[in-house]
ZAFI-64850 format. One record per residue (C-alpha): residue number from 1; residue in one letter; x, y, z. Coordinates in nm, 2 decimals. Layout:
<rs>
+-----+------+--------+--------+--------+
: seq : type :   east :  north :     up :
+-----+------+--------+--------+--------+
: NUM :    A :      X :      Y :      Z :
...
+-----+------+--------+--------+--------+
</rs>
This chain:
<rs>
+-----+------+--------+--------+--------+
: seq : type :   east :  north :     up :
+-----+------+--------+--------+--------+
:   1 :    M :  11.77 :   7.76 :   8.80 :
:   2 :    T :  11.90 :   8.09 :   8.66 :
:   3 :    T :  11.69 :   8.41 :   8.68 :
:   4 :    H :  11.76 :   8.72 :   8.47 :
:   5 :    V :  11.65 :   9.06 :   8.58 :
:   6 :    A :  11.70 :   9.41 :   8.42 :
:   7 :    V :  11.77 :   9.58 :   8.75 :
:   8 :    M :  11.91 :   9.46 :   9.07 :
:   9 :    V :  11.82 :   9.67 :   9.38 :
:  10 :    L :  12.06 :   9.67 :   9.66 :
:  11 :    G :  11.88 :   9.68 :  10.00 :
:  12 :    S :  11.53 :   9.58 :  10.09 :
:  13 :    G :  11.45 :   9.87 :  10.32 :
:  14 :    I :  11.17 :  10.12 :  10.24 :
:  15 :    G :  11.38 :  10.28 :   9.96 :
:  16 :    G :  11.48 :   9.97 :   9.78 :
:  17 :    S :  11.14 :   9.81 :   9.82 :
:  18 :    T :  10.97 :  10.12 :   9.69 :
:  19 :    V :  11.20 :  10.14 :   9.39 :
:  20 :    A :  11.15 :   9.77 :   9.31 :
:  21 :    A :  10.77 :   9.81 :   9.33 :
:  22 :    I :  10.77 :  10.11 :   9.09 :
:  23 :    L :  11.00 :   9.93 :   8.84 :
:  24 :    A :  10.79 :   9.62 :   8.85 :
:  25 :    R :  10.47 :   9.82 :   8.80 :
:  26 :    Q :  10.63 :   9.98 :   8.49 :
:  27 :    G :  10.72 :   9.63 :   8.35 :
:  28 :    V :  11.08 :   9.63 :   8.44 :
:  29 :    S :  11.20 :   9.30 :   8.59 :
:  30 :    A :  11.37 :   9.38 :   8.92 :
:  31 :    G :  11.53 :   9.17 :   9.19 :
:  32 :    I :  11.62 :   9.28 :   9.54 :
:  33 :    V :  11.92 :   9.16 :   9.74 :
:  34 :    D :  12.00 :   9.24 :  10.11 :
:  35 :    A :  12.26 :   9.14 :  10.35 :
:  36 :    A :  12.00 :   9.10 :  10.63 :
:  37 :    R :  11.67 :   8.93 :  10.67 :
:  38 :    H :  11.37 :   9.11 :  10.53 :
:  39 :    P :  11.18 :   9.28 :  10.67 :
:  40 :    R :  11.41 :   9.41 :  10.94 :
:  41 :    F :  11.13 :   9.62 :  11.10 :
:  42 :    A :  10.76 :   9.57 :  11.13 :
:  43 :    L :  10.60 :   9.73 :  10.82 :
:  44 :    G :  10.56 :  10.10 :  10.89 :
:  45 :    E :  10.76 :  10.09 :  11.21 :
:  46 :    P :  11.05 :  10.32 :  11.09 :
:  47 :    T :  10.82 :  10.55 :  10.89 :
:  48 :    L :  10.79 :  10.92 :  10.95 :
:  49 :    G :  10.49 :  11.13 :  10.85 :
:  50 :    E :  10.69 :  11.28 :  10.56 :
:  51 :    T :  10.76 :  10.93 :  10.43 :
:  52 :    S :  10.39 :  10.83 :  10.44 :
:  53 :    F :  10.31 :  11.15 :  10.24 :
:  54 :    L :  10.58 :  11.06 :   9.98 :
:  55 :    L :  10.45 :  10.70 :   9.95 :
:  56 :    R :  10.11 :  10.83 :   9.87 :
:  57 :    M :  10.25 :  11.08 :   9.62 :
:  58 :    L :  10.46 :  10.81 :   9.45 :
:  59 :    A :  10.16 :  10.58 :   9.45 :
:  60 :    A :   9.96 :  10.84 :   9.25 :
:  61 :    R :  10.24 :  10.95 :   9.02 :
:  62 :    R :  10.37 :  10.61 :   8.94 :
:  63 :    D :  10.05 :  10.41 :   8.95 :
:  64 :    V :  10.15 :  10.18 :   9.23 :
:  65 :    P :   9.85 :  10.17 :   9.46 :
:  66 :    E :  10.03 :   9.92 :   9.69 :
:  67 :    L :  10.25 :  10.21 :   9.81 :
:  68 :    A :   9.94 :  10.41 :   9.93 :
:  69 :    Q :   9.80 :  10.10 :  10.10 :
:  70 :    V :  10.10 :  10.08 :  10.33 :
:  71 :    S :  10.13 :  10.46 :  10.39 :
:  72 :    T :   9.89 :  10.45 :  10.69 :
:  73 :    S :   9.85 :  10.22 :  10.98 :
:  74 :    G :   9.49 :  10.14 :  10.88 :
:  75 :    G :   9.59 :  10.06 :  10.52 :
:  76 :    T :   9.87 :   9.84 :  10.64 :
:  77 :    R :   9.64 :   9.65 :  10.87 :
:  78 :    E :   9.38 :   9.61 :  10.60 :
:  79 :    H :   9.62 :   9.52 :  10.31 :
:  80 :    A :   9.94 :   9.38 :  10.46 :
:  81 :    S :   9.92 :   9.26 :  10.82 :
:  82 :    R :   9.68 :   9.29 :  11.11 :
:  83 :    R :   9.98 :   9.27 :  11.34 :
:  84 :    C :  10.06 :   9.64 :  11.33 :
:  85 :    G :   9.94 :   9.95 :  11.51 :
:  86 :    I :   9.96 :  10.32 :  11.52 :
:  87 :    K :  10.30 :  10.46 :  11.61 :
:  88 :    T :  10.25 :  10.67 :  11.93 :
:  89 :    N :  10.60 :  10.82 :  11.97 :
:  90 :    F :  10.90 :  10.91 :  11.77 :
:  91 :    G :  11.19 :  11.11 :  11.90 :
:  92 :    F :  11.56 :  11.18 :  11.87 :
:  93 :    G :  11.81 :  11.18 :  12.16 :
:  94 :    P :  12.09 :  11.43 :  12.20 :
:  95 :    G :  12.39 :  11.38 :  11.97 :
:  96 :    A :  12.72 :  11.25 :  12.09 :
+-----+------+--------+--------+--------+
</rs>
């Protein structure tokens, strides 16, 4: 079977998945390809506070409520998976 899409998104991380969701909501057929298995992280695991804010902003501006649903741990538990929790620590080590 052959599938035709208007846009191919390379990478299924948070950026690629967000772009594909926005395109799909706007009626653009989009496909996602990734070299690795998706998802590589638990949903929300690699997310910073700024990213959560941007997801909520994009959800409102682009009419993609699903992005807002996964911008908080409570929303992710309710709408995506109960197998997640609140991130309690995030830090950076000294550079090499």
